[in-house]
C-alpha positions in Angstrom: 5.3 -5.3 44.9 1.9 -4.9 46.6 -0.6 -7.7 46.1 -3.1 -5.3 44.5 -0.5 -4.4 41.8 0.2 -8.0 41.1 -3.5 -8.8 40.7 -3.7 -6.0 38.1 -0.7 -7.5 36.3 -2.5 -10.8 36.0 -5.6 -9.2 34.5 -7.4 -6.4 36.3 -7.6 -5.1 39.9 -11.0 -6.6 40.6 -11.4 -9.6 38.4 -9.4 -12.6 39.7 -12.6 -14.2 40.9 -14.2 -13.6 37.5 -11.2 -15.1 35.8 -11.5 -18.2 37.8 -15.2 -18.5 37.1 -14.4 -18.1 33.4 -11.8 -20.8 33.7 -14.3 -23.1 35.3 -16.7 -22.6 32.4 -14.1 -23.3 29.8 -13.1 -26.6 31.4 -16.5 -27.9 30.5 -16.1 -26.8 26.9 -13.1 -28.9 25.8 -12.1 -28.5 22.2 -10.8 -31.4 20.2 -8.7 -31.3 17.0 -7.5 -34.0 14.6 -3.9 -33.7 16.0 -2.2 -35.9 18.5 0.9 -35.9 20.7 2.9 -37.2 17.7 1.8 -34.5 15.3 4.4 -32.0 14.2 4.1 -28.3 13.5 4.3 -29.1 9.7 1.3 -31.4 10.1 -0.7 -28.6 11.7 0.1 -26.0 9.0 -0.2 -28.4 6.0 -2.7 -26.8 3.7 -2.9 -23.6 5.7 -2.5 -20.2 3.9 -1.2 -17.6 6.3 -0.4 -15.0 3.7 -1.0 -11.6 5.2 -0.7 -12.8 8.8 1.7 -10.7 10.8 3.1 -12.8 13.7 5.4 -12.2 16.6 7.2 -15.2 18.3 9.1 -14.4 21.5 12.2 -16.5 22.4 12.5 -17.6 18.8 16.3 -18.0 18.7 16.2 -21.5 20.0 14.1 -24.5 20.8 10.4 -24.6 20.2 10.3 -20.9 19.2 12.5 -21.6 16.2 10.3 -24.4 14.9 7.2 -22.4 15.6 8.5 -19.5 13.6 9.7 -21.8 10.8 6.3 -23.5 10.4 4.4 -20.2 10.4 6.9 -18.7 7.8 6.5 -21.8 5.6 2.8 -21.3 5.6 3.2 -17.7 4.4 3.1 -15.6 7.6 5.2 -12.5 8.0 7.1 -13.4 11.2 9.0 -11.2 13.6 11.5 -13.0 15.8 11.5 -11.1 19.2 14.7 -12.2 20.8 17.2 -11.2 23.4 20.2 -12.4 21.4 19.8 -10.7 18.0 22.9 -12.4 16.5 21.4 -15.8 17.2 18.1 -14.5 15.9 19.7 -13.4 12.6 21.2 -16.9 12.2 17.8 -18.4 12.7 16.2 -16.1 10.2 18.8 -17.0 7.6 18.1 -20.7 8.2 14.4 -20.3 8.0 14.6 -18.3 4.8 16.8 -21.0 3.2 14.7 -23.9 4.4 11.3 -22.5 3.5 12.2 -20.2 0.5 9.7 -17.8 2.0 10.0 -14.2 3.2 12.8 -13.9 5.7 11.6 -13.3 9.3 12.4 -9.9 10.8 14.6 -9.9 13.9 13.9 -7.4 16.7 15.6 -7.1 20.1 13.4 -7.9 23.1 14.6 -8.7 26.7 11.4 -9.6 28.6 13.2 -9.0 31.9 14.0 -5.4 30.9 10.8 -3.3 30.6 12.6 -0.6 28.7 13.2 -3.0 25.8 9.5 -4.1 26.0 8.4 -0.5 25.8 10.8 0.2 22.9 9.5 -2.9 21.0 5.9 -1.8 21.4 6.6 1.8 20.4 8.4 0.6 17.2 5.7 -1.8 16.2 3.7 -0.3 13.3 0.4 -1.5 11.9 -1.8 -4.5 12.7 -0.8 -7.6 14.5 -2.6 -10.9 13.9 -0.8 -13.4 16.1 1.3 -13.0 19.3 3.0 -16.1 20.5 4.4 -15.7 24.0 6.9 -18.5 23.7 10.0 -17.3 25.6 10.7 -19.0 28.9 13.3 -19.1 31.6 14.2 -21.6 34.4 16.9 -20.6 36.9 18.8 -22.8 39.3 18.7 -20.2 42.1 17.3 -16.8 43.0 18.0 -14.1 40.5 16.4 -10.7 40.3 15.9 -8.0 37.6 17.2 -4.5 38.1 13.7 -3.7 39.6 14.2 -6.4 42.2 11.6 -8.8 40.6 12.2 -12.5 40.8 13.6 -13.3 37.3 11.4 -16.2 36.3 8.2 -14.4 37.1 9.5 -11.2 35.5 10.6 -13.0 32.3 7.9 -15.7 31.9 4.9 -13.5 32.9 5.4 -9.8 33.6 7.4 -9.1 30.4 4.9 -11.0 28.3 2.0 -9.2 30.0 3.5 -5.8 29.3 4.1 -6.9 25.7 0.6 -8.1 25.1 -1.1 -5.1 26.8 1.2 -2.7 24.9 0.3 -4.4 21.6 -3.5 -4.5 22.3 -4.4 -1.8 19.8 -2.3 -3.5 17.1 -4.1 -6.8 17.9 -7.5 -5.1 17.8 -6.6 -3.6 14.4 -5.6 -7.0 13.2 -8.8 -8.5 14.4 -10.8 -6.0 12.2 -8.7 -7.0 9.2 -9.0 -10.8 9.7 -12.1 -11.3 11.8 -10.1 -12.1 14.9 -6.6 -12.3 16.3 -4.9 -14.7 18.7 -2.5 -14.7 21.6 -0.8 -18.0 22.5 0.8 -18.3 25.9 3.1 -21.2 26.6 2.4 -22.7 30.0 3.4 -26.1 31.5 2.0 -28.9 33.7 4.4 -27.4 36.2 1.6 -24.9 37.0 0.0 -27.7 39.1 2.8 -27.4 41.6 1.9 -23.8 42.7 -0.6 -21.0 42.4 0.5 -17.4 42.5 1.5 -16.3 46.0 0.1 -12.7 45.8 1.6 -11.9 49.2 5.1 -12.8 48.2 5.4 -13.1 44.4 9.0 -12.2 44.4 10.2 -14.4 47.2 11.2 -11.5 49.5 10.1 -13.5 52.6 9.7 -17.2 51.8 12.6 -19.5 51.0 13.4 -19.6 47.4 12.6 -22.8 45.4 13.3 -22.4 41.6 10.7 -25.1 40.8 8.0 -23.3 42.7 9.0 -20.0 41.1 8.7 -21.5 37.7 5.4 -23.1 38.6 3.8 -19.9 39.7 5.0 -18.1 36.6 3.3 -20.8 34.5 0.1 -20.5 36.5 0.3 -16.7 35.8 0.6 -17.5 32.1 -2.6 -19.5 32.2 -4.5 -16.9 34.2 -3.4 -14.3 31.7 -4.9 -16.3 28.8 -8.2 -16.6 30.7 -8.4 -13.0 31.7 -7.2 -11.5 28.4 -9.9 -13.4 26.6 -12.5 -12.2 29.1 -11.5 -8.6 28.7 -10.6 -8.5 25.0 -13.0 -10.9 23.3 -15.2 -8.0 22.3 -12.2 -6.5 20.5 -11.8 -9.8 18.5 -8.8 -11.0 20.5 -8.7 -14.4 22.1 -5.8 -16.0 24.1 -5.1 -19.6 24.9 -2.5 -21.3 27.1 -0.7 -24.4 25.8 1.3 -27.2 27.3 3.9 -28.3 24.8 4.8 -31.4 26.8 8.2 -32.7 27.8 10.7 -31.3 25.2 14.5 -31.2 25.6 15.5 -27.6 24.9 17.7 -24.9 26.3 15.1 -24.3 28.9 16.8 -27.0 31.0 20.3 -25.7 30.7 20.3 -24.1 34.2 18.7 -27.0 36.0 20.2 -27.9 39.4 20.9 -31.6 40.2 17.7 -31.7 42.2 15.7 -30.4 39.3 17.2 -32.9 36.9 16.6 -35.7 39.4 13.0 -34.7 39.7 12.5 -34.6 36.0 14.2 -38.0 35.6 12.0 -39.5 38.3 8.8 -38.2 36.6 9.9 -39.7 33.3 10.8 -43.0 34.9 7.4 -43.1 36.6 5.6 -42.6 33.2 4.3 -39.2 34.1 5.5 -38.0 30.7 7.5 -39.1 27.6 9.8 -36.7 25.8 8.5 -35.2 22.5 10.6 -33.8 19.7 10.9 -30.1 19.2 8.7 -30.4 16.1 6.0 -32.2 18.1 6.3 -29.7 21.0 5.9 -26.8 18.6 2.8 -28.4 17.1 0.8 -27.6 20.3 1.6 -23.9 19.9 0.8 -23.9 16.2 -2.6 -25.7 16.8 -3.7 -22.8 19.1 -2.3 -20.3 16.6 -3.9 -21.5 13.4 -6.5 -24.3 13.9 -10.0 -23.0 13.1 -11.3 -24.5 16.3 -9.6 -21.8 18.2 -10.3 -18.8 15.9 -12.9 -17.3 18.2 -12.6 -19.3 21.5 -10.1 -18.5 24.2 -9.2 -19.3 27.8 -8.5 -22.9 26.8 -5.4 -25.1 27.4 -5.2 -27.6 24.4 -4.4 -31.1 25.4 
């Protein structure tokens, strides 16, 4: 894919420099909340009334996505589980309904690596949208490609979410009119520090493939998207923020190679991070989704 096309997919064909400038400005405007690394998603939504809020959570059939969807549902939101495995999604919806005694989440098929399903999801969405949580993520142990020839991690983690968000822009703008603002939350990772986006070879057509570098550049793309989406869409009442949930043991690690596992174990042993529970990891997402501090401010990465 040509570099110019990739730049557009990250935001717009002429604005990467502007996005980086915006990012530099937001760094100096750190936002603090009462929550800590030990806070849970339930702590964040306690006392919140999300009645009338329509939310989409991608990748919500396992891990952090399930807990995010459960907490939002418990607070009164009307949640759509956008999942690749709809049978698993239906099971999650049943569990959430029973545990919260709230309105059962809706389950809709979405495979972020297949643009046809993204288009179908967007076309079938009806009415306003108030909260889009780009939670789904993938880590591979080796080079895999989509039917278009795109590297699978970049395609799933960034390109599919980009297409989903841009396709739902009008629904988000309508939701912003209804509720004085709407939000997008993109899940990134500290892994983004390992790599920028290689615009000359995003899909590893020439350079040696390293799954850790591939994951890292997809997470950098998630962060850049949050910055640029806010810059372009703030006047429509839409803000986007990227979050780092921290170290959480989920299905994301199921395809790790021995080298990837060793790298993670070494980082933990060195005190680079400590594992959080799924409930604590989801709290970071939910803070960006519901905390008043982020209602009209985007381009941030909550700490």
